[in-house]
C-alpha positions in Angstrom: -58.1 195.1 -149.8 -56.5 192.5 -147.7 -52.8 191.3 -148.2 -51.7 188.0 -148.6 -48.2 186.9 -148.0 -46.8 184.1 -150.2 -43.4 182.6 -149.1 -41.7 181.2 -152.3 -39.3 178.5 -151.5 -36.8 177.0 -154.0 -33.3 174.9 -154.2 -30.4 176.6 -154.7 -27.2 175.7 -156.7 -25.1 174.7 -153.8 -23.0 171.3 -154.5 -22.9 168.5 -153.6 -26.3 169.1 -151.5 -28.7 171.6 -152.5 -30.0 174.2 -149.9 -33.6 175.6 -149.3 -33.8 179.3 -150.0 -37.1 181.5 -149.5 -38.5 184.9 -149.6 -41.8 186.6 -149.2 -44.0 188.2 -151.7 -46.8 190.3 -150.4 -50.0 190.0 -152.8 -53.2 191.9 -153.2 -56.2 189.8 -152.1 -56.6 186.0 -151.5 -54.7 183.3 -153.6 -57.2 181.0 -154.9 -55.0 178.9 -157.3 -51.5 178.7 -158.5 -52.4 180.7 -161.5 -52.9 183.7 -159.0 -49.2 183.4 -158.1 -46.9 185.4 -160.4 -43.5 184.6 -161.6 -40.7 186.2 -159.6 -37.2 186.7 -160.1 -34.2 186.4 -157.9 -30.5 187.0 -157.8 -29.1 183.7 -158.8 -25.4 185.0 -158.3 -26.2 184.8 -154.6 -27.3 181.4 -154.7 -24.7 179.7 -156.8 -27.4 179.4 -159.8 -25.8 182.5 -162.0 -23.0 184.6 -162.6 -23.1 188.2 -161.6 -23.0 189.7 -165.0 -26.3 187.7 -166.1 -27.9 186.9 -162.6 -31.4 186.9 -163.1 -33.2 183.5 -162.4 -36.8 183.0 -162.1 -39.2 181.2 -159.6 -42.2 179.4 -161.0 -44.9 178.6 -158.5 -45.7 174.7 -158.8 -47.3 173.7 -155.6 -48.8 175.6 -152.5 -49.9 175.1 -148.9 -51.2 177.0 -146.1 -48.6 178.8 -144.0 -49.0 177.3 -140.6 -46.6 179.7 -139.2 -48.1 182.8 -140.5 -51.6 181.7 -140.4 -54.8 183.1 -142.2 -54.5 183.1 -145.9 -50.7 183.3 -146.0 -48.9 180.3 -148.1 -45.9 178.5 -148.5 -45.1 178.1 -152.3 -42.9 175.5 -153.6 -41.2 176.8 -156.7 -39.2 175.4 -159.8 -36.0 177.5 -160.9 -36.2 178.5 -164.4 -33.7 180.6 -166.6 -34.8 184.2 -167.5 -35.9 182.9 -171.1 -38.3 180.4 -169.3 -36.3 177.6 -169.8 -35.6 174.9 -167.1 -32.6 175.8 -164.7 -29.8 173.0 -164.6 -30.4 173.1 -160.9 -34.2 172.1 -161.3 -34.2 168.5 -160.5 -38.2 168.7 -160.3 -38.7 169.2 -163.9 -37.0 165.7 -164.6 -39.1 164.0 -162.1 -42.3 165.9 -163.6 -41.7 164.3 -167.0 -40.8 160.7 -165.7 -44.1 160.6 -163.9 -46.1 161.7 -166.9 -44.3 159.0 -168.9 -45.3 156.5 -166.2 -48.5 157.7 -165.2 -50.3 154.4 -165.8 -47.8 152.9 -163.3 -49.4 154.9 -160.4 -46.5 155.1 -158.3 -46.5 155.8 -154.3 -43.9 156.9 -152.1 -43.5 157.0 -148.4 -40.4 158.7 -147.3 -39.0 158.3 -143.8 -36.9 161.4 -143.0 -34.2 161.2 -140.5 -32.4 164.4 -138.9 -30.3 165.4 -136.1 -31.2 168.5 -134.0 -27.7 170.5 -133.0 -27.1 173.3 -130.5 -24.0 174.7 -131.5 -21.3 172.1 -132.4 -22.9 169.4 -130.4 -26.1 167.1 -131.0 -28.9 168.4 -128.8 -28.6 167.0 -125.3 -24.9 165.9 -125.8 -22.5 167.0 -123.0 -20.2 169.6 -123.8 -17.2 168.0 -125.4 -18.3 164.4 -124.5 -20.4 161.7 -125.3 -23.9 160.5 -123.8 -24.3 157.0 -122.8 -24.1 154.1 -125.8 -27.0 154.1 -127.8 -29.7 151.6 -127.0 -32.4 153.1 -124.8 -33.0 156.4 -126.9 -34.9 155.0 -129.9 -38.9 155.6 -129.4 -37.5 156.5 -125.9 -39.2 158.7 -123.1 -37.9 160.7 -120.2 -35.6 163.7 -119.8 -32.5 161.5 -119.7 -33.4 159.5 -123.1 -35.0 162.1 -125.4 -33.9 165.5 -126.4 -35.9 168.2 -128.6 -39.4 166.6 -128.5 -41.1 170.4 -128.1 -39.5 171.1 -131.5 -40.4 167.9 -132.9 -44.1 168.2 -131.8 -44.3 171.6 -133.0 -43.2 170.6 -136.2 -45.6 167.8 -136.4 -48.5 170.2 -135.6 -47.4 172.5 -138.3 -47.2 169.9 -141.0 -50.6 168.6 -140.1 -51.9 172.4 -140.0 -50.3 172.8 -143.4 -52.1 170.0 -144.9 -48.9 167.8 -145.6 -49.6 164.1 -145.5 -47.3 163.4 -142.5 -47.8 160.0 -141.1 -45.7 159.7 -138.0 -42.9 160.7 -135.7 -40.4 158.7 -133.6 -37.3 159.3 -131.7 -34.4 157.6 -133.5 -31.4 155.6 -132.3 -29.0 158.2 -131.7 -29.9 160.9 -128.8 -30.7 164.3 -130.7 -31.9 162.5 -133.9 -35.3 162.0 -135.0 -37.5 160.8 -137.6 -41.0 161.9 -139.6 -42.6 160.1 -142.3 -44.5 161.7 -145.5 -46.6 159.6 -147.4 -47.9 157.5 -149.2 -48.5 160.0 -152.0 -47.7 160.2 -155.8 -43.9 160.9 -157.1 -44.3 164.9 -157.4 -46.6 165.4 -154.3 -44.5 163.3 -151.8 -41.2 165.1 -153.0 -42.7 168.5 -153.1 -44.2 167.7 -149.5 -40.9 166.5 -148.2 -39.1 169.8 -149.4 -41.7 171.8 -147.8 -41.6 170.0 -144.6 -37.9 170.4 -144.2 -38.4 174.1 -144.8 -40.8 174.0 -141.8 -38.2 171.9 -139.9 -35.4 174.5 -140.5 -37.7 177.6 -139.7 -39.3 176.3 -136.3 -35.7 175.1 -135.3 -34.6 179.1 -135.6 -37.2 179.7 -132.7 -35.3 177.6 -130.4 -31.8 178.7 -131.3 -31.5 175.0 -132.6 -30.4 173.8 -136.2 -31.6 170.7 -137.9 -29.0 168.8 -139.9 -29.9 165.9 -142.7 -26.0 165.2 -142.8 -26.0 161.3 -143.1 -23.1 160.7 -140.5 -23.4 163.9 -138.2 -21.5 162.2 -135.5 -18.3 159.9 -136.4 -18.0 156.6 -134.6 -20.2 153.9 -133.1 -23.5 156.1 -133.6 -26.1 155.5 -136.3 -26.4 157.6 -139.4 -29.6 159.5 -140.9 -31.3 158.0 -143.9 -34.1 158.7 -145.7 -35.7 155.1 -146.2 -38.1 155.2 -149.5 -41.0 153.1 -149.4 -42.1 152.5 -153.0 -44.8 150.9 -155.1 -46.4 150.5 -158.4 -50.1 149.5 -159.1 -48.8 145.8 -160.1 -46.7 145.5 -156.9 -49.7 146.5 -154.7 -52.0 143.9 -156.7 -52.4 140.0 -156.3 -49.1 138.5 -157.3 -47.3 141.9 -156.8 -44.4 139.7 -154.6 -43.1 138.4 -158.0 -43.1 142.2 -159.6 -41.3 143.3 -156.5 -38.7 140.6 -156.8 -38.5 141.4 -160.6 -37.8 145.1 -159.5 -35.2 144.2 -157.1 -33.2 142.3 -159.7 -33.4 145.5 -161.8 -32.3 147.8 -159.0 -29.1 145.4 -158.5 -28.2 146.0 -162.0 -28.3 150.0 -161.4 -26.8 150.2 -157.9 -24.0 152.4 -158.6 -26.5 154.9 -160.9 -28.6 155.0 -157.7 -26.0 155.5 -155.1 -24.7 158.5 -157.3 -28.0 160.5 -156.8 -28.8 159.2 -153.1 -27.0 162.0 -151.2 -23.6 163.0 -150.8 -21.3 161.6 -147.9 -23.4 158.7 -148.0 -20.3 156.4 -147.9 -20.0 157.6 -144.2 -23.3 156.1 -143.6 -23.6 152.8 -145.7 -20.9 150.7 -144.0 -22.5 147.5 -143.4 -22.8 148.6 -139.7 -25.8 150.4 -137.8 -28.6 148.6 -139.9 -27.1 149.3 -143.3 -26.0 147.4 -146.2 -22.4 148.2 -147.3 -22.2 151.0 -150.2 -20.2 148.5 -152.2 -22.5 145.7 -152.3 -26.5 145.3 -153.0 -28.7 142.6 -151.6 -32.5 142.4 -151.0 -34.6 140.4 -148.4 -37.8 139.9 -146.4 -37.4 141.8 -143.0 -33.6 142.7 -143.4 -32.8 145.9 -142.1 -29.0 145.2 -143.2 -30.0 145.1 -146.9 -30.2 147.4 -149.7 -33.8 146.9 -149.9 -36.1 145.4 -147.3 -39.1 143.4 -148.4 -41.5 144.2 -145.5 -42.8 141.1 -143.5 -46.5 142.0 -144.3 -45.7 142.3 -148.0 -44.0 138.9 -148.0 -47.1 137.5 -146.1 -49.7 139.1 -148.3 -48.0 138.4 -151.4 -48.1 142.0 -152.9 -47.2 145.6 -151.4 -44.4 147.7 -151.4 -40.5 147.6 -151.2 -38.3 149.8 -148.9 -35.0 151.3 -150.4 -32.7 151.8 -147.4 -30.0 153.4 -149.3 -31.0 157.1 -149.7 -29.4 159.3 -146.9 -31.2 162.1 -145.0 -29.8 164.8 -147.4 -31.0 163.2 -150.6 -33.1 165.0 -153.0 -36.4 163.4 -153.5 -37.1 164.4 -156.7 -34.0 162.7 -157.8 -34.6 159.6 -155.5 -38.3 159.3 -156.9 -37.6 159.7 -160.4 -34.6 157.0 -160.7 -36.6 154.3 -158.7 -39.6 154.6 -161.3 -37.1 154.7 -164.3 -35.1 151.7 -163.1 -38.1 149.8 -162.0 -40.9 150.5 -164.9 -38.8 151.1 -167.9 
């Protein structure tokens, strides 16, 4: 009988930013549905999710895609972490988004997430001179040429793997700081966009291993006059996308203004280093929205303003944010 390798992937209990963990389960025969994937235990005391005297936690498969690295019938499997008794583990942020999206299913929320990241070789961003700095940023954004762009081979392979796996990746580009890149996932519903974002991150970390390079999601990987790394989150509901949606978007922005601190609390650790009011950000201490304004907390795209309906872009989430938490609070604030 043929064997299937299923890579069980989950978020650990590391604070303030959860990390990804994974291990491989070898199964008999092909896997046709999630129900064919068994629950699987792991040592939570090694992942900041349990004490050593009661260390068993459980992985519950919730989303699967093709494994583009191993190929064949092999799979990447996103899992929720459960306690040994089957209850939801406190580190499991997906469960909350699940209940929020079920409650507001009629809103038909869509998300498109722009994931920025920085490639590092040792202690330096990829392409930076040892112990020094490159030329000031300016020519690197969407640049071309060996003196402008670093790590394209990794980025292209990651894109191919995401497409092969069936992820809804919608683009890539070199970012403002050398060694920094971006890709976009979506538009998709809340659970699917967040699941795909975590799996795409796993693929990024995994493929970078093969190049001896590490990808970091720190929101300010280099101090000083360099752009930080965000995860701009494009969001809309059914009524925002319909005729007259601009009024709904403006009402949503007013609601978001009243919950700014609650959003910042789940928009990623060390975000205050990035949201300074410089480098295309609004200060973490203020909230404002505007059309085409990349220095605002919420940017309403020009096309949306022209059409009178569409979506908004929340520019506050940092690159290391948890998409389960970000999607949940955007729905809760604007739809409740």
